[in-house]
Backbone bond lengths (Angstrom), bond angles and torsions (degrees), N, CA, C in turn:
res aa  C-N    CA-C-N  psi(-1)  N-CA   C-N-CA  omega(-1)  CA-C   N-CA-C  phi
1 V - - - 1.437 - - 1.603 105.12 -
2 Q 1.309 116.73 129.41 1.504 118.52 172.57 1.480 109.91 -102.88
3 L 1.325 111.22 139.79 1.465 119.67 -174.01 1.525 110.95 -111.43
4 Q 1.313 123.14 138.05 1.484 128.11 179.17 1.495 106.71 -130.12
5 A 1.389 110.10 117.95 1.521 111.17 175.26 1.546 108.92 -92.78
6 S 1.317 116.17 153.00 1.315 124.12 176.69 1.436 120.01 -153.23
7 G 1.383 132.25 171.54 1.416 125.29 173.11 1.558 111.07 106.66
8 G 1.306 115.00 -4.42 1.466 119.81 176.04 1.483 114.14 -65.72
9 G 1.398 117.36 168.98 1.405 116.72 172.25 1.620 108.39 168.79
10 L 1.200 116.41 -158.08 1.478 125.15 -178.23 1.589 105.56 -107.16
11 V 1.371 114.11 126.79 1.351 117.41 174.80 1.656 110.66 -142.44
12 Q 1.294 111.95 158.48 1.440 111.37 178.85 1.493 113.89 -83.43
13 A 1.253 121.58 157.90 1.522 119.73 174.16 1.402 111.20 -53.27
14 G 1.334 118.63 140.42 1.359 124.15 -177.61 1.517 114.69 92.79
15 G 1.305 117.43 -13.04 1.448 121.92 -172.77 1.596 105.33 -90.06
16 S 1.394 108.71 -175.57 1.493 118.03 -172.62 1.470 109.21 -131.00
17 L 1.283 116.50 155.54 1.506 125.82 171.88 1.569 105.28 -145.91
18 R 1.394 106.38 155.62 1.496 114.25 176.87 1.418 104.67 -128.25
19 L 1.410 117.40 115.10 1.414 122.36 174.99 1.486 111.32 -89.31
20 S 1.250 117.93 146.24 1.456 128.30 174.00 1.479 114.99 -114.97
21 C 1.343 116.20 144.43 1.429 118.90 176.64 1.532 108.88 -128.27
22 A 1.300 118.61 105.14 1.436 123.83 -175.37 1.465 107.56 -89.27
23 A 1.430 119.98 129.98 1.450 121.85 175.37 1.479 107.44 -103.30
24 S 1.431 119.14 141.96 1.325 128.79 176.52 1.564 114.09 -66.74
25 G 1.262 114.25 -24.72 1.511 120.17 176.25 1.518 110.31 -126.72
26 S 1.319 112.39 -151.83 1.472 119.58 177.87 1.412 112.42 -71.25
27 I 1.342 120.14 120.32 1.448 121.68 178.96 1.601 107.03 -79.59
28 F 1.141 117.90 -12.36 1.457 121.06 177.62 1.489 109.41 -62.17
29 N 1.428 118.37 -33.53 1.457 121.83 177.11 1.515 113.89 -61.37
30 I 1.313 114.90 -22.48 1.489 124.41 -178.20 1.541 109.54 -76.73
31 L 1.344 117.77 98.54 1.495 119.54 -174.63 1.543 108.38 -63.03
32 V 1.307 119.98 -47.01 1.442 123.80 -179.37 1.550 107.70 -125.75
33 L 1.326 112.71 116.77 1.486 116.08 173.09 1.490 108.08 -102.06
34 A 1.372 111.85 131.64 1.411 115.87 177.72 1.535 119.51 -128.00
35 W 1.255 115.37 157.50 1.444 117.14 172.86 1.508 109.63 -114.97
36 Y 1.281 116.55 132.20 1.519 124.05 -179.95 1.493 107.78 -116.10
37 R 1.205 121.09 159.32 1.456 122.42 166.34 1.474 115.25 -139.03
38 Q 1.204 119.81 156.10 1.482 123.71 -175.17 1.603 107.08 -143.00
39 A 1.274 113.89 117.38 1.578 120.46 174.57 1.477 103.44 -97.95
40 P 1.374 115.41 157.76 1.394 123.18 173.56 1.541 112.74 -59.04
41 G 1.316 113.30 128.53 1.471 118.37 177.54 1.494 116.76 77.42
42 K 1.361 115.62 5.11 1.477 123.07 178.93 1.428 115.93 -121.36
43 Q 1.263 119.07 157.12 1.469 122.94 -179.20 1.492 109.80 -69.86
44 R 1.247 114.26 153.58 1.447 121.02 175.52 1.505 108.66 -65.05
45 E 1.350 121.11 137.03 1.464 128.72 -176.83 1.487 110.92 -119.69
46 L 1.273 114.08 126.60 1.556 115.85 168.71 1.605 107.73 -75.76
47 V 1.267 118.37 123.32 1.332 124.96 -174.61 1.595 114.71 -92.78
48 A 1.339 115.09 -42.76 1.478 123.83 -176.82 1.456 110.18 -170.43
49 T 1.377 112.07 149.04 1.504 117.75 171.90 1.554 108.29 -135.52
50 I 1.351 109.08 158.47 1.455 113.35 176.09 1.565 104.36 -146.76
51 T 1.290 114.78 132.92 1.422 125.19 175.22 1.520 116.70 -70.04
52 R 1.137 119.54 164.60 1.425 126.88 174.69 1.469 110.36 -48.27
53 Y 1.383 118.52 -38.47 1.396 118.48 -170.14 1.630 108.19 -110.88
54 G 1.375 114.97 22.57 1.365 119.14 167.51 1.429 122.17 89.51
55 I 1.352 116.77 16.50 1.426 124.46 175.46 1.457 109.56 -80.74
56 T 1.250 119.76 122.62 1.604 120.43 -171.70 1.570 109.82 -116.21
57 N 1.320 111.88 155.15 1.498 121.08 176.89 1.510 108.54 -142.94
58 Y 1.288 117.74 147.46 1.429 118.58 -176.89 1.515 112.37 -135.45
59 A 1.363 116.83 154.03 1.514 117.76 170.47 1.448 106.39 -76.29
60 D 1.406 111.33 145.32 1.434 115.55 -179.00 1.540 115.71 -54.38
61 S 1.309 113.59 -28.24 1.625 118.76 -177.69 1.473 106.70 -67.19
62 V 1.254 124.33 -18.93 1.527 124.30 -177.64 1.543 116.44 -119.55
63 K 1.290 114.36 -2.77 1.439 116.62 178.58 1.417 112.89 -57.30
64 G 1.332 121.37 134.82 1.507 127.27 -179.38 1.532 114.79 84.19
65 R 1.392 111.11 -10.76 1.503 114.82 -178.54 1.529 111.40 -113.24
66 F 1.246 117.87 -37.25 1.459 124.75 -175.71 1.500 108.64 -107.15
67 T 1.418 113.23 152.73 1.484 120.48 -179.30 1.595 102.58 -140.40
68 I 1.424 111.57 121.25 1.458 116.92 171.08 1.490 109.23 -97.22
69 S 1.395 114.00 141.98 1.407 115.10 176.98 1.568 104.87 -151.56
70 R 1.285 114.76 169.71 1.450 121.99 175.69 1.435 114.40 -144.94
71 D 1.310 119.29 151.19 1.349 122.41 -177.41 1.638 105.46 -125.14
72 N 1.336 115.92 89.35 1.423 118.93 -170.97 1.665 109.22 -54.68
73 A 1.298 113.75 -39.28 1.454 114.49 -174.54 1.569 113.15 -65.08
74 K 1.321 117.40 -31.56 1.496 128.66 -178.23 1.541 112.07 -90.14
75 N 1.441 110.85 -9.29 1.490 116.39 -179.40 1.533 111.04 61.67
76 T 1.207 119.78 34.73 1.428 125.66 -176.27 1.523 114.70 -134.20
77 G 1.288 117.48 138.67 1.463 122.02 170.44 1.461 109.70 -110.22
78 Y 1.327 116.12 167.13 1.423 123.53 -174.37 1.434 111.48 -147.01
79 L 1.331 115.88 146.54 1.447 123.88 164.99 1.526 109.88 -130.47
80 Q 1.344 114.35 114.66 1.432 125.06 176.77 1.417 105.04 -93.84
81 M 1.450 112.73 125.68 1.463 116.89 -179.39 1.547 108.09 -125.47
82 N 1.342 110.84 125.20 1.479 117.74 -176.00 1.497 104.46 -123.42
83 S 1.354 112.14 160.91 1.473 121.91 179.75 1.492 112.29 53.82
84 L 1.347 109.08 49.20 1.567 114.55 -173.82 1.499 112.56 -66.31
85 K 1.254 112.65 147.56 1.552 122.82 -176.21 1.527 108.19 -116.78
86 P 1.327 118.75 152.56 1.549 116.35 169.99 1.518 115.84 -51.44
87 E 1.306 113.53 -32.91 1.429 119.14 -174.70 1.576 113.40 -75.68
88 D 1.395 114.74 0.34 1.510 123.02 173.13 1.452 110.63 -91.32
89 T 1.304 119.78 -5.23 1.473 126.09 178.58 1.466 107.92 -64.08
90 A 1.416 115.98 120.50 1.481 123.27 -175.44 1.518 104.25 179.66
91 V 1.447 108.38 165.23 1.402 112.32 168.71 1.533 111.58 -90.94
92 Y 1.347 114.85 129.93 1.436 122.33 -169.32 1.587 106.34 -103.57
93 Y 1.365 108.71 136.35 1.504 113.88 -175.79 1.659 102.86 -130.39
94 C 1.401 112.00 142.62 1.333 121.78 168.73 1.565 110.46 -97.80
95 V 1.286 117.32 137.09 1.433 126.50 -170.76 1.455 115.90 -133.05
96 D 1.331 113.09 137.24 1.497 117.53 168.67 1.686 97.42 -82.96
97 N 1.362 111.45 105.59 1.397 116.04 -167.78 1.558 113.22 -72.25
98 L 1.246 121.74 -29.60 1.496 122.22 178.73 1.363 115.88 -73.97
99 N 1.383 116.16 -34.55 1.386 124.24 -178.01 1.551 117.23 -100.74
100 Q 1.386 108.52 -7.78 1.465 115.82 -178.62 1.507 119.74 59.49
101 Y 1.384 109.88 37.15 1.483 115.76 176.62 1.434 106.39 -91.21
102 W 1.371 118.31 123.19 1.395 123.28 -178.62 1.389 114.08 -109.79
103 G 1.457 117.25 134.14 1.351 118.40 173.10 1.519 113.45 -87.56
104 Q 1.371 115.07 -177.09 1.440 121.47 174.00 1.473 107.55 -73.17
105 G 1.410 116.04 143.33 1.328 117.30 -175.57 1.582 114.31 -93.05
106 T 1.377 113.49 178.81 1.411 118.85 178.33 1.476 109.89 -135.12
107 Q 1.363 118.57 134.89 1.340 121.68 -168.85 1.633 108.83 -84.48
108 V 1.384 112.90 135.07 1.480 118.26 174.94 1.448 107.39 -125.31
109 T 1.345 116.63 119.39 1.483 123.25 179.53 1.539 108.69 -121.64
110 V 1.317 111.07 123.29 1.471 121.45 178.48 1.492 109.85 -109.44
111 S 1.232 113.30 122.59 1.543 121.14 -177.57 1.492 107.11 -96.16
112 S 1.409 115.81 145.00 1.442 121.65 174.16 1.462 119.12 -81.93
């Protein structure tokens, strides 16, 4: 299954964005769907995960601000990002976390 992230862009601090992750096949086959991000000069960070049945987990840095979800019927995952901060600026990737299949990322830039 190939994954393609979209929905990134430029937003002011405090704003919101919704990222989408379109799967080329059945997303139901992805046991754990994850969102990672990587900012220039920083280590890759696991942002959030969601299991096939909807169990979620978040990095402390985004808890209470980001929400991960998936629509197995539409073969799409999502990352709703609210109260964005400049430190959220990064390229965001959706990933089949167990198999480490990475899709193309989408750039999120948060201005102060």
